[in-house]
C-alpha positions in Angstrom: -15.3 0.9 10.4 -14.2 3.0 13.4 -10.8 3.6 14.8 -10.6 2.3 18.4 -7.6 4.2 19.6 -8.2 7.8 20.9 -4.6 8.6 20.0 -4.9 8.1 16.3 -6.8 11.3 15.4 -4.4 13.7 17.3 -1.4 12.0 15.7 -2.9 12.2 12.2 -3.6 15.9 12.8 0.0 16.6 13.9 1.4 14.7 10.9 -1.0 16.4 8.5 0.0 19.8 9.8 3.8 18.9 9.6 3.3 17.6 6.0 1.6 20.8 4.9 4.4 22.9 6.5 7.0 20.8 4.7 5.2 21.1 1.4 5.1 24.9 1.8 8.8 25.0 2.9 9.7 23.2 -0.3 7.4 25.3 -2.5 5.5 22.3 -3.7 2.5 23.1 -5.9 1.1 19.6 -5.4 2.0 16.1 -4.2 5.3 14.5 -4.9 5.3 12.3 -8.0 4.5 8.6 -7.3 5.7 6.0 -6.6 7.2 6.6 -3.1 9.5 5.1 -0.6 8.6 6.2 2.9 11.0 5.6 5.9 9.7 6.4 9.3 11.5 6.5 12.7 9.0 6.7 15.6 10.2 8.1 18.9 7.9 7.1 21.8 7.9 8.8 25.2 9.4 6.4 27.7 7.3 5.9 30.9 9.2 6.5 34.1 8.4 3.0 35.5 9.2 0.7 32.5 12.0 -1.8 32.3 11.3 -2.5 28.7 14.3 -1.9 26.4 11.9 -1.2 23.4 8.4 0.4 23.2 6.3 -2.7 23.2 3.7 -1.9 25.9 0.0 -2.1 24.9 -0.3 1.7 25.3 2.4 2.4 22.7 0.6 1.3 19.6 1.2 -1.3 16.9 3.6 -0.6 14.1 0.9 -1.1 11.5 -1.4 1.3 13.2 1.3 3.9 13.5 2.2 3.5 9.8 -1.4 3.5 8.6 -2.2 6.7 10.4 1.0 8.4 9.3 0.5 7.4 5.6 -3.1 8.7 5.7 -1.9 12.0 7.2 0.8 12.4 4.5 -2.0 12.2 1.9 -4.2 14.6 3.8 -1.3 17.0 4.2 -0.7 17.0 0.5 2.7 15.4 0.3 1.6 12.2 -1.4 -1.3 11.4 -3.8 -2.3 8.2 -2.0 -0.7 5.7 0.3 -1.3 3.0 -2.4 1.6 4.5 -4.2 4.0 3.7 -1.3 6.1 0.8 -2.7 9.0 0.6 -0.3 10.2 1.8 3.0 11.4 0.9 6.5 10.3 1.8 9.9 11.3 1.5 13.6 10.0 2.6 16.9 12.4 3.5 19.8 12.2 5.2 23.1 12.6 9.0 22.8 15.6 9.2 25.1 17.2 12.6 24.8 14.7 13.5 22.0 11.2 14.8 21.8 8.5 12.1 21.1 7.4 12.1 17.5 8.7 10.8 14.2 11.2 11.5 11.5 9.6 10.9 8.1 11.5 10.7 4.9 9.6 10.5 1.6 11.6 9.7 -1.6 10.2 9.6 -5.1 11.1 6.2 -6.6 12.5 6.4 -10.1 13.0 3.6 -12.6 
């Protein structure tokens, strides 16, 4: 299976790097303890010519593709063991108005 979007690999690389930096900043010696809740807020660069109130253009990306590549990068970056341990979460994608494009990612260890 091959990823068709050319934007997935650069995005995964950025999230992997950010995950590694976050792990270092928190002095983590390994991944967080599963299971996880992962909440993600995606901020998409708004084109100058769009009238869309939300990022729904074909060039923006599907939510499932954004999440899948983000979850894979969190694993590669060492913050989580595997995305199969993600048991809950929410996500949204909005225009990056007044903010840099990217994402805010919050990972929480789920306890009983």
